[in-house]
LODO-27689 format. One line per field, with one value per residue: residue number from 1; residue in one letter; chain; x, y, z of N, C-alpha, C in turn. Coordinates in steps of 0.1 Angstrom, whole numbers, padded with zeros to 4 digits, always signed. Each point is the difference from the previous one (the first is absolute). Example, Ala and Ser with C-alpha at 12.3 -4.5 7.8 and 13.67 -1.06 7.14 Angstrom:
BEGIN
num c(1	2)
residuo c(A	S)
cadena c(A	A)
nu c(+0132	-0004)
nv c(-0057	+0011)
nw c(+0078	-0007)
cau c(-0009	+0009)
cav c(+0012	+0011)
caw c(+0000	+0000)
cu c(+0009	-0008)
cv c(+0012	+0011)
cw c(+0000	+0008)
# end
This chain:
BEGIN
num c(1	2	3	4	5	6	7	8	9	10	11	12	13	14	15	16	17	18	19	20	21	22	23	24	25	26	27	28	29	30	31	32	33	34	35	36	37	38	39	40	41	42	43	44	45	46	47	48	49	50	51	52	53	54	55	56	57	58	59	60	61	62	63	64	65	66	67	68	69	70	71	72	73	74	75	76	77	78	79	80	81	82	83	84	85	86	87	88	89	90	91	92	93	94	95	96	97	98	99	100	101	102	103	104	105	106	107	108	109	110	111	112	113	114	115	116	117	118	119	120	121	122	123	124	125	126	127	128	129	130	131	132	133	134	135	136	137	138	139	140	141	142	143	144	145	146	147	148	149	150	151	152	153	154	155	156	157	158	159	160	161	162	163	164	165	166	167	168	169	170	171	172	173	174	175	176	177	178	179	180	181	182	183	184	185	186	187	188	189	190	191	192	193	194	195	196	197	198	199	200	201	202	203	204	205	206	207	208	209	210	211	212	213	214	215	216	217	218	219	220	221	222	223	224	225	226	227	228	229	230	231	232	233	234	235	236	237	238	239	240	241	242	243)
residuo c(M	R	I	T	G	D	Y	H	T	H	T	I	Y	S	H	G	K	G	T	I	R	E	N	V	E	S	A	I	K	K	G	L	K	E	I	A	I	C	D	H	G	P	R	H	A	G	F	G	V	K	R	R	N	F	Q	K	M	R	N	E	I	D	D	L	N	K	E	Y	K	D	I	N	I	L	L	G	V	E	A	N	I	V	G	Y	D	G	E	I	D	V	D	E	E	I	I	N	L	I	D	I	L	L	V	G	F	H	F	G	A	V	P	R	S	M	G	D	A	Y	K	M	F	V	L	N	Y	L	G	K	H	S	K	S	I	A	D	K	A	R	K	L	N	T	Q	A	L	I	K	A	I	N	R	Y	D	I	D	L	I	T	H	P	G	A	K	V	D	I	D	T	K	E	L	A	K	A	A	F	K	R	G	T	A	L	E	I	N	A	S	H	G	F	L	T	V	E	Y	I	K	I	A	A	Q	E	G	V	K	F	M	I	N	S	D	A	H	K	P	E	D	V	G	K	V	E	K	G	I	K	R	A	L	E	A	N	L	S	V	D	R	I	I	N	A	V	N)
cadena c(A	A	A	A	A	A	A	A	A	A	A	A	A	A	A	A	A	A	A	A	A	A	A	A	A	A	A	A	A	A	A	A	A	A	A	A	A	A	A	A	A	A	A	A	A	A	A	A	A	A	A	A	A	A	A	A	A	A	A	A	A	A	A	A	A	A	A	A	A	A	A	A	A	A	A	A	A	A	A	A	A	A	A	A	A	A	A	A	A	A	A	A	A	A	A	A	A	A	A	A	A	A	A	A	A	A	A	A	A	A	A	A	A	A	A	A	A	A	A	A	A	A	A	A	A	A	A	A	A	A	A	A	A	A	A	A	A	A	A	A	A	A	A	A	A	A	A	A	A	A	A	A	A	A	A	A	A	A	A	A	A	A	A	A	A	A	A	A	A	A	A	A	A	A	A	A	A	A	A	A	A	A	A	A	A	A	A	A	A	A	A	A	A	A	A	A	A	A	A	A	A	A	A	A	A	A	A	A	A	A	A	A	A	A	A	A	A	A	A	A	A	A	A	A	A	A	A	A	A	A	A	A	A	A	A	A	A	A	A	A	A	A	A)
nu c(-0025	+0006	+0012	-0002	-0001	+0013	-0007	+0004	+0013	+0008	+0010	+0012	-0008	-0009	-0010	+0000	-0001	-0007	+0006	-0001	+0011	+0004	-0006	+0006	+0011	-0002	-0003	+0010	+0007	-0006	+0005	+0006	-0009	-0001	+0010	-0002	+0011	-0005	+0012	+0004	-0009	+0007	-0012	+0001	+0001	+0012	-0013	-0001	-0005	+0013	-0001	+0013	-0007	-0009	+0009	+0008	-0011	-0003	+0013	+0001	-0012	+0004	+0011	-0006	-0008	+0012	+0004	-0010	-0004	+0000	+0006	-0009	+0011	-0006	+0003	-0001	-0008	+0003	-0006	+0005	-0011	+0004	-0011	-0007	+0007	+0005	+0010	+0006	+0008	-0007	+0009	-0002	+0012	-0003	-0011	+0008	+0007	-0011	-0004	+0002	-0011	+0007	-0010	+0006	-0006	+0011	+0001	+0006	-0010	+0008	-0009	-0007	-0008	+0002	-0009	+0006	+0011	-0005	-0005	+0011	+0009	-0002	-0007	+0007	+0010	-0003	-0003	+0011	+0000	-0004	-0012	-0002	+0012	-0003	-0012	+0007	+0008	-0010	-0006	+0011	+0002	-0013	-0001	+0010	-0006	-0012	+0007	+0007	-0012	-0005	+0011	+0000	+0006	-0006	+0008	+0006	-0010	+0012	-0004	-0011	+0003	+0011	+0004	-0010	-0009	-0009	-0008	-0002	-0012	+0005	+0010	-0009	-0008	+0010	+0004	-0013	-0002	+0012	-0007	+0001	+0008	-0006	+0010	-0001	+0007	+0007	+0008	-0006	-0007	+0004	-0011	-0008	-0006	-0002	+0013	+0003	-0008	+0005	+0012	-0003	-0007	+0012	+0001	+0008	+0012	+0004	+0011	+0004	+0009	+0012	+0004	+0005	+0007	-0004	+0009	+0002	-0002	+0007	-0012	+0004	-0012	+0003	+0006	+0005	+0002	+0004	+0005	+0005	+0003	+0005	+0005	+0000	+0012	-0007	+0004	-0011	+0000	+0008	+0008	+0007	-0013	+0001	-0010)
nv c(+0263	+0005	-0007	+0002	-0013	-0005	-0010	-0004	+0003	-0006	-0004	+0004	+0004	-0002	+0000	+0013	+0009	+0008	+0011	+0002	+0006	-0009	-0009	+0007	+0001	-0013	-0003	+0007	-0006	-0011	+0008	-0011	-0001	-0013	-0006	-0013	-0003	-0009	-0003	-0011	-0006	-0002	-0006	+0010	-0012	+0004	+0004	-0007	+0010	+0001	-0007	-0001	-0002	-0005	+0000	-0006	-0007	-0003	-0001	-0008	-0006	-0001	-0003	-0008	-0003	+0001	-0008	-0008	+0012	-0004	-0010	-0008	-0005	-0012	-0005	-0010	-0010	-0008	-0002	-0011	-0006	-0004	+0003	-0011	+0003	+0005	-0009	+0011	+0004	+0008	+0004	+0001	-0005	-0007	-0005	+0001	-0005	-0007	+0006	-0010	-0008	-0006	-0008	-0011	-0008	-0007	-0006	+0012	+0001	-0001	-0010	+0002	-0009	-0013	+0001	+0011	-0006	-0011	+0008	+0006	-0010	-0011	+0004	+0011	-0008	-0009	+0011	+0001	-0011	+0006	+0000	-0012	-0003	+0005	-0005	-0011	+0001	+0003	-0010	-0008	+0004	+0000	-0011	-0004	+0006	-0006	-0011	+0003	+0003	-0011	-0005	+0007	+0012	-0006	+0007	-0010	-0007	-0004	+0005	+0001	-0013	+0007	-0004	+0001	-0010	+0010	+0000	+0008	-0005	-0012	+0001	+0005	-0010	-0009	+0003	+0000	-0011	-0003	+0005	-0012	+0006	-0001	-0006	+0010	-0011	+0011	-0007	-0005	-0010	+0000	+0004	-0011	+0004	-0013	-0002	+0011	-0004	-0012	+0005	+0008	-0010	-0003	+0011	-0010	+0005	+0007	-0005	+0010	-0010	+0004	-0004	+0012	-0006	+0011	+0009	-0003	-0012	+0008	-0002	-0011	+0007	+0003	-0011	+0004	+0013	-0006	-0009	+0010	+0007	-0011	-0001	+0012	-0001	+0006	+0012	+0002	-0011	+0009	-0005	-0004	+0003	+0010	+0008)
nw c(+0029	+0011	-0001	+0013	+0002	-0001	+0005	-0012	+0005	-0009	+0007	-0001	+0010	-0010	-0009	+0006	-0009	+0008	+0004	+0013	+0000	-0008	+0009	+0009	-0007	-0003	+0013	+0003	-0009	+0006	+0009	+0005	+0010	-0003	+0006	-0001	+0007	-0007	+0004	-0006	+0008	+0011	+0001	-0008	-0005	+0003	+0003	+0011	+0006	+0001	+0011	-0002	-0012	+0009	+0009	-0008	-0004	+0013	+0002	-0011	+0004	+0012	-0006	-0008	+0010	+0006	-0009	-0002	-0002	-0012	+0008	+0004	+0006	-0003	+0012	-0008	-0001	-0010	+0011	+0003	-0005	+0012	+0006	-0001	+0011	-0011	+0003	+0002	-0009	+0007	+0009	+0013	+0000	-0010	+0005	+0011	-0010	-0004	-0011	-0008	+0002	-0010	-0004	-0005	-0008	+0002	-0011	+0000	+0008	+0010	-0002	+0011	-0006	+0001	+0011	+0004	-0002	+0006	+0009	+0001	-0001	+0008	+0010	+0000	-0001	+0009	+0006	-0008	+0007	+0011	-0004	+0005	-0005	-0011	+0002	+0003	-0011	-0007	+0007	-0001	-0013	-0001	+0007	-0007	-0011	+0002	+0003	-0010	-0007	+0006	-0004	-0011	+0001	-0009	-0007	-0006	-0006	-0004	-0012	+0008	+0000	+0000	+0012	+0009	-0002	+0000	+0011	-0010	-0001	+0004	-0009	-0009	+0004	+0001	-0012	-0003	+0007	-0006	-0010	-0005	-0008	-0011	-0006	-0008	-0003	-0004	+0007	+0011	-0003	+0012	+0006	-0005	-0011	-0003	+0004	-0007	-0009	+0001	+0000	-0010	-0002	+0004	-0007	-0005	+0004	-0010	-0005	-0009	-0002	-0002	+0012	+0000	-0010	-0007	+0003	-0013	+0007	+0008	+0005	-0005	+0001	-0013	-0001	+0011	-0004	-0011	+0008	+0008	-0011	-0006	+0012	-0005	+0004	+0009	-0002	+0006	-0008	-0007	+0010	-0011	-0002	-0009	-0001)
cau c(+0006	+0014	+0006	+0009	+0011	+0002	+0003	+0005	+0011	+0011	+0013	+0012	+0001	-0005	+0003	-0002	+0012	+0004	+0002	-0011	+0001	-0005	-0014	-0006	+0001	-0010	-0014	-0001	-0003	-0013	-0010	-0006	+0002	+0005	+0005	+0004	+0009	-0005	+0007	-0005	+0003	+0013	-0001	-0001	+0012	+0008	-0004	-0004	+0009	+0007	-0005	+0009	-0001	-0012	+0004	+0007	-0010	-0007	+0009	+0000	-0012	-0001	+0009	-0006	-0011	+0005	+0006	-0011	-0011	-0013	-0006	+0001	+0006	-0003	+0007	-0009	+0005	-0010	+0002	-0005	-0007	+0009	-0007	-0014	-0006	+0001	+0013	+0008	+0015	+0006	-0004	-0003	+0012	-0001	-0013	+0002	+0008	-0007	-0012	-0011	+0002	-0007	+0001	-0005	+0005	+0010	+0006	+0014	+0001	+0003	-0010	+0005	+0000	-0003	-0014	-0003	+0006	-0009	-0012	+0003	+0005	-0006	-0015	-0003	+0004	-0010	-0013	-0001	-0004	-0011	-0009	-0001	+0012	+0000	-0009	+0006	+0011	-0006	-0005	+0011	+0006	-0008	+0000	+0014	+0000	-0009	+0006	+0010	-0006	-0005	+0012	+0009	-0006	+0004	-0006	-0004	+0002	+0005	-0004	-0007	-0004	+0010	+0009	-0008	-0014	-0006	-0014	+0001	-0010	+0003	+0012	-0004	-0008	+0009	+0008	-0009	-0002	+0012	+0005	+0011	-0003	+0003	+0007	-0002	+0014	+0001	+0010	-0007	-0014	-0008	-0013	-0006	-0012	-0010	+0003	-0002	-0015	-0004	+0006	-0006	-0013	+0002	+0004	+0015	+0007	+0010	+0011	+0005	+0014	+0008	+0008	+0012	+0013	+0010	-0004	-0008	-0014	-0007	-0011	-0005	-0012	-0011	-0007	-0008	-0011	-0009	-0008	-0009	-0011	-0008	-0008	-0009	+0004	+0001	+0013	+0000	+0003	+0014	+0007	+0010	-0005	-0009	-0005)
cav c(-0005	+0002	-0006	+0010	-0007	-0014	-0006	-0013	+0001	-0008	+0006	-0010	-0007	-0014	-0003	+0011	+0004	+0013	+0003	+0007	+0014	+0000	-0001	+0012	+0010	-0003	+0004	+0015	+0004	-0004	+0009	-0007	+0006	-0010	-0013	-0009	-0010	-0013	-0011	-0013	-0005	-0007	-0014	-0002	-0007	+0007	+0014	+0007	+0010	-0005	+0007	+0011	+0011	+0008	+0012	+0008	+0006	+0010	+0011	+0006	+0007	+0012	+0011	+0005	+0009	+0013	+0006	+0002	+0006	-0001	-0013	-0008	-0013	-0009	-0013	-0011	-0014	-0009	-0013	-0013	-0010	-0012	-0010	+0000	+0006	+0014	+0006	+0007	-0001	+0011	+0000	+0013	+0008	+0006	+0008	+0012	+0009	+0004	+0009	-0006	-0015	-0007	-0015	-0007	-0014	-0001	-0014	+0000	+0001	-0012	-0002	-0002	-0014	-0009	+0000	+0012	-0002	-0008	+0008	+0011	-0004	-0012	+0002	+0010	-0006	-0011	+0006	+0003	-0013	-0006	+0011	-0002	+0005	+0015	+0006	-0001	+0010	+0014	+0003	+0001	+0012	+0011	+0000	+0005	+0015	+0006	-0002	+0010	+0013	+0001	-0002	+0011	+0012	+0000	+0011	-0004	-0014	+0002	-0008	-0011	-0009	-0001	-0011	-0011	+0003	+0004	+0004	+0014	+0005	-0002	+0008	+0014	+0002	+0001	+0012	+0012	+0001	+0004	+0012	-0004	+0002	-0010	+0007	-0001	+0001	+0003	-0009	-0013	+0002	-0001	-0005	+0001	+0008	-0008	+0000	+0013	+0002	-0009	+0005	+0014	-0003	-0002	+0012	+0001	+0010	-0005	+0008	-0004	+0001	-0005	-0011	+0003	-0006	+0009	+0014	+0007	-0005	+0005	+0008	-0005	-0007	+0002	-0013	-0001	+0009	-0005	-0010	+0006	+0007	-0010	-0005	+0011	+0003	+0014	+0005	+0000	-0013	-0002	+0008	+0009	+0006	+0012	+0003)
caw c(+0012	+0001	+0012	+0008	+0007	-0004	+0012	-0002	-0009	+0004	-0002	+0000	+0013	-0003	-0014	-0009	-0008	+0004	+0014	+0006	-0006	-0014	+0000	+0005	-0010	-0011	+0005	+0000	-0014	-0004	+0007	+0012	+0013	+0010	-0005	+0010	-0004	+0006	-0005	+0005	+0013	+0001	-0004	-0014	-0004	-0010	-0002	+0012	+0007	+0011	+0012	+0004	-0009	+0003	+0007	-0010	-0008	+0009	+0001	-0013	-0003	+0009	-0005	-0013	+0004	+0003	-0013	-0009	+0007	-0008	+0000	+0013	-0003	+0011	-0001	+0002	-0004	-0006	+0008	-0006	+0008	+0002	+0007	-0003	+0012	-0002	+0004	-0011	+0003	+0007	+0015	+0006	-0001	-0014	+0000	+0007	-0008	-0013	+0000	-0007	+0000	-0011	+0001	-0011	-0003	-0010	-0001	+0004	+0014	+0006	+0011	+0013	+0003	-0012	-0002	-0008	-0014	-0007	-0004	-0009	-0013	-0005	-0003	-0010	-0013	-0003	-0003	-0014	-0007	+0007	+0006	+0015	+0006	-0002	+0010	+0013	+0000	+0000	+0013	+0009	-0003	+0005	+0014	+0004	-0001	+0010	+0013	+0000	+0002	+0014	+0009	-0002	-0005	-0014	-0007	-0014	-0005	-0013	-0012	+0005	-0011	-0010	+0002	+0004	-0001	+0013	+0000	+0001	+0009	+0014	+0003	+0001	+0012	+0011	-0002	+0003	+0014	+0006	-0006	-0010	-0014	-0010	-0011	-0015	-0004	-0014	-0007	-0001	-0005	+0012	-0001	-0013	+0000	+0007	+0015	+0005	+0002	+0012	+0013	+0003	+0007	+0015	+0006	+0002	-0007	-0010	-0004	-0013	+0000	-0012	+0003	-0009	+0003	-0006	+0003	-0010	+0001	+0012	-0004	-0013	+0005	-0009	-0001	+0012	-0001	-0010	+0006	+0010	-0007	-0006	+0011	+0005	+0014	+0003	+0004	+0015	+0005	-0003	+0009	-0005	-0013	+0000	-0013)
cu c(+0015	+0005	+0010	+0012	+0001	+0006	+0006	+0011	+0012	+0014	+0011	+0001	-0007	+0004	-0004	+0013	+0005	+0002	-0012	+0000	-0006	-0015	-0007	+0001	-0009	-0014	-0002	-0002	-0014	-0011	-0006	+0004	+0005	+0004	+0004	+0010	-0003	+0007	-0005	+0005	+0012	-0001	-0003	+0013	+0008	-0003	-0003	+0010	+0007	-0004	+0008	-0002	-0013	+0004	+0008	-0010	-0007	+0008	+0001	-0012	-0002	+0009	-0006	-0012	+0004	+0005	-0012	-0012	-0013	-0006	+0003	+0004	-0003	+0009	-0011	+0007	-0012	+0002	-0006	-0008	+0009	-0007	-0015	-0009	+0000	+0013	+0007	+0015	+0006	-0005	-0002	+0012	-0001	-0012	+0002	+0009	-0007	-0012	-0012	+0003	-0009	+0002	-0005	+0006	+0011	+0006	+0015	+0002	+0003	-0010	+0006	+0001	-0002	-0015	-0004	+0005	-0010	-0013	+0003	+0004	-0007	-0015	-0003	+0004	-0010	-0014	-0002	-0006	-0013	-0009	-0001	+0012	+0001	-0009	+0006	+0012	-0005	-0005	+0011	+0008	-0007	+0001	+0014	+0001	-0008	+0006	+0012	-0005	-0004	+0012	+0009	-0007	+0005	-0007	-0005	+0004	+0004	-0005	-0008	-0006	+0010	+0009	-0008	-0015	-0005	-0015	+0000	-0011	+0003	+0012	-0004	-0008	+0010	+0009	-0007	+0000	+0013	+0007	+0012	-0005	+0004	+0007	-0005	+0014	+0001	+0009	-0007	-0014	-0010	+0001	-0005	-0012	-0011	+0002	-0002	-0015	-0005	+0005	-0007	-0014	+0002	+0005	+0015	+0005	+0011	+0012	+0004	+0015	+0007	+0007	+0013	+0012	+0012	-0005	-0009	-0015	-0007	-0011	-0007	-0012	-0012	-0009	-0009	-0012	-0010	-0009	-0010	-0012	-0009	-0010	-0009	+0004	+0002	+0013	+0001	+0003	+0014	+0008	+0009	-0004	-0008	-0005	+0009)
cv c(+0001	-0007	+0009	-0007	-0014	-0007	-0014	+0001	-0008	+0007	-0011	-0007	-0013	-0003	+0011	+0004	+0013	+0002	+0007	+0015	+0000	-0002	+0013	+0011	-0002	+0004	+0015	+0004	-0003	+0009	-0006	+0008	-0009	-0013	-0009	-0010	-0013	-0012	-0013	-0004	-0010	-0015	-0002	-0004	+0009	+0015	+0007	+0010	-0007	+0008	+0012	+0013	+0008	+0013	+0009	+0008	+0011	+0013	+0008	+0008	+0012	+0011	+0005	+0008	+0014	+0008	+0004	+0005	-0001	-0013	-0007	-0014	-0009	-0013	-0011	-0013	-0007	-0013	-0012	-0008	-0012	-0011	+0001	+0004	+0015	+0007	+0006	+0000	+0013	+0000	+0014	+0010	+0007	+0009	+0013	+0010	+0006	+0009	-0007	-0015	-0005	-0015	-0006	-0014	+0001	-0014	+0000	+0000	-0014	-0003	-0004	-0015	-0008	+0000	+0013	-0001	-0008	+0007	+0011	-0005	-0012	+0002	+0010	-0006	-0010	+0006	+0004	-0012	-0006	+0011	-0002	+0005	+0015	+0007	-0001	+0010	+0014	+0004	+0002	+0013	+0012	+0001	+0005	+0015	+0006	-0001	+0010	+0014	+0002	+0000	+0013	+0012	+0002	+0012	-0004	-0014	+0002	-0010	-0013	-0008	-0002	-0012	-0013	+0005	+0003	+0003	+0015	+0006	-0002	+0008	+0015	+0003	+0002	+0013	+0013	+0001	+0005	+0013	-0002	+0002	-0012	+0007	-0003	+0002	+0002	-0009	-0014	+0003	+0000	+0012	+0002	+0009	-0007	+0000	+0013	+0002	-0008	+0006	+0013	-0002	-0001	+0013	+0003	+0012	-0006	+0010	-0005	+0003	-0005	-0013	+0001	-0007	+0008	+0014	+0006	-0005	+0005	+0010	-0004	-0009	+0000	-0013	-0002	+0009	-0004	-0011	+0005	+0007	-0010	-0006	+0010	+0003	+0015	+0004	+0000	-0013	-0004	+0009	+0010	+0006	+0012	+0002	+0010)
cw c(+0000	+0013	+0006	+0006	-0005	+0012	-0001	-0011	+0006	-0004	+0000	+0013	-0001	-0015	-0010	-0007	+0004	+0015	+0005	-0006	-0014	-0001	+0005	-0010	-0012	+0005	-0001	-0015	-0005	+0008	+0012	+0012	+0011	-0008	+0011	-0007	+0007	-0006	+0007	+0014	+0000	-0004	-0015	-0006	-0010	-0001	+0013	+0006	+0011	+0013	+0004	-0009	+0003	+0007	-0010	-0010	+0007	+0000	-0013	-0004	+0009	-0005	-0013	+0003	+0004	-0013	-0009	+0007	-0007	-0001	+0013	-0004	+0012	-0002	+0003	-0003	-0006	+0007	-0007	+0010	+0001	+0008	-0002	+0012	-0001	+0003	-0013	+0004	+0005	+0014	+0005	-0002	-0014	-0001	+0006	-0008	-0012	+0002	-0006	-0002	-0011	+0002	-0012	-0001	-0011	+0000	+0003	+0015	+0006	+0012	+0013	+0003	-0012	-0003	-0008	-0014	-0008	-0004	-0010	-0014	-0006	-0003	-0011	-0014	-0004	-0003	-0014	-0008	+0007	+0007	+0015	+0007	-0002	+0010	+0014	+0002	+0001	+0014	+0010	-0003	+0005	+0015	+0005	+0000	+0011	+0014	+0001	+0003	+0014	+0010	+0000	-0004	-0014	-0008	-0014	-0003	-0015	-0010	+0004	-0012	-0011	+0001	+0003	-0001	+0014	-0002	+0002	+0010	+0015	+0004	+0002	+0013	+0012	-0001	+0004	+0016	+0007	-0006	-0009	-0014	-0009	-0012	-0013	-0006	-0015	-0008	-0002	-0005	+0012	+0008	-0014	+0001	+0008	+0015	+0006	+0003	+0012	+0013	+0003	+0007	+0015	+0007	+0002	-0008	-0009	-0001	-0014	+0001	-0012	+0002	-0009	+0005	-0007	+0003	-0010	+0000	+0013	-0005	-0013	+0004	-0009	-0001	+0013	+0000	-0010	+0005	+0010	-0007	-0006	+0011	+0006	+0014	+0002	+0006	+0016	+0006	-0001	+0008	-0006	-0013	+0003	-0015	-0007)
# end
């Protein structure tokens, strides 16, 4: 199995260590045909892309696409869930600038309201000590992602299960219906082998990405490939893989 594109990489526009150009040049060295620059949404505390920088990134990527002919460079964003009604921290203005939309849970995100903060932080924390609260938090987390999938044209849910507990089966059902892929993240342990097997039963597609925060880690997806193979996931179910 070989990965042809890495669709989850970070740069200095959020909390990555390299520039867009450095990520692109690393991708070329790794033999990738496509790369997406997907820094954090603007409500990620301390790390989010400043709104004014999205146009700057768009211009930079457009110029790099003219310069590098052997790779296609996409502008994306790893948006944050900020409301349990499925709201994310990018609006239509930003969505119209990007090529690919990734969405995930991050505890660094600033929730839209006190109620959302309670569900995200308090319930998920208390769930570590109470099964009934954990079950409630799991259901709410899952519904938030499903509502986001139904509300926006999301290409990929990032590292589902890594930050908050989710019902993989229900998420995969909703993602399949909307054509949204689930990520096998090579940096995080999610999707786990068990979760891949559960999600695969629902027909959903997958992507294997690096979640690189340093240029040298772009295309570093071996751990993700290993989990996909352990789950007996066929190549045709992985959007960015070939034999």
